[in-house]
N, C-alpha and C positions, 0 to 999 in steps of 0.2 A: 299614869296608866302605861306609858311606854316602858318606862323603866322596870315594870313587874314582868312584862312580855318578855324583855330581856334578859333578867334575873332569872326568871326561869326557862330558857332554852339555854343558859351559862349552867345552873343547875341539871339538866337534863343531859347537857352534851358530857360534864363532869362526873356524872353518875356510871354512865355509857364508857366514858375512856377508863374510869377506874377497873370497871368492870371487865372489859374485852380488849380494853388497850389501843382504843381505836375510836376516831370520830369520825362518823359517818357521813358521806357528802348528803345524803337525804335531808340532813339537819343544818351543816356548816352552810351549804350552798343557798339554799333558800333565806336561813336567817341573814347572811351577808349582805344577800340582793335586796330582802327589804329593809335593814338598815341603813344599807348606801342607798335605795331609791328614797327614805325616809329624808336623809341628810341632805340629799340631792334637792329637795323643797326649802328645807328650814334652811340649811348653812352650808354650801357644798364642798366648803371648802375643809370641813369634817373627813369628807371622802380621804382626805390624803394622810390623816391618821389610820385608817386601814390599810391604805395603799404602802404608808411608812412600816408597820409592824409587820406584813406579808411580805413585804422585800427584805424585810431583818431576818427574819427567821427562811427564807427562801436563800437568799446567801450564807444562811449556817449552815442548812441543810446538804447544800452545794459544798459547800470547803469543809465543812466538820462531820455532817451528820448528826442524830439525834433529835429531829423535827423531824416529823412526818408531814406529808400533803394536808393530812386532817388539821395538822397544827396551823398551818399556813393559811388555809381556808377561814378557820376560825378566827384567826389574828387580822382578817379581813374586815371582817363583818365589828369583831370585839373592839378593835383600833378604832374606829370609826365612831362607835359609842363611846369610848373613852374620850376621843379628840372631842367630843361636844361638851365636855367637862372643860378642856382646855388641854395645851399640845404640853404642859408640864406634867398633867395628868397623864397625859399618854407614855412620855419619858420614863417617869416612875413604873407605870404597870409594865412596859417591855421589860425593861431592867429588873424589876422586882420578880417578874415571874423565870426570870430565867436565874435568879440568885437562889429563887424558892426550889426551883428545880434543882441546883446544884447543891444545894441545903440537902434536900430531902435524898438524893442519889448518894450521898456521903452519910448520911443517918442509915438507910439502908443498902449501901456496901459495908457498912462496920455490922450490923446487926444481922444480916441473912447472908451476904455474899457479894462480891463485886456481879457476877453475873446474872441478879436478880435486881441490882439496881442499874441496869443497863437499858432496861424495859419499863421504866417509868413512866407513866402518862403525864403528859405536860399540860392537858387541857386544865387539870384542877389548878394548878400553877399559875396558868394564865387569867382563870376568875379569882383567884383570890389577889393578886396583884390587881387587879383589875377593879374591883371590890373598894379595896384598901383605896384607892385611887379615886373613885367616886365617892366616898368618906373624908378622903383627907384635902379634897380641893373643892 
């Protein structure tokens, strides 16, 4: 049951991110809070997954840009959910989401021009990489 709730949360956030290129706090924060509250009772070590992914994104945002606050908040919940499968899955999701985004930026820069590629939504890449991690691990 829980996986379907998280999957629905991810699909809704991805659709919003594709449409408005923003992940709204009204959905990222409650989702992250509920997932981390669940993890607190089941296995508190999973929370480190969310903290790790959000930390990587925060560091990337500060040093390089390209990652927004919504992506960081989304990573806080999504990272905890993926860590429930294993920390190997988490590392694959973190690296995979970045690689997917870089690949999409390259494709969009080639097809539509560099300006368009700079505003690619990152949420769907996070969801695709996380889903792959769930299936693979």
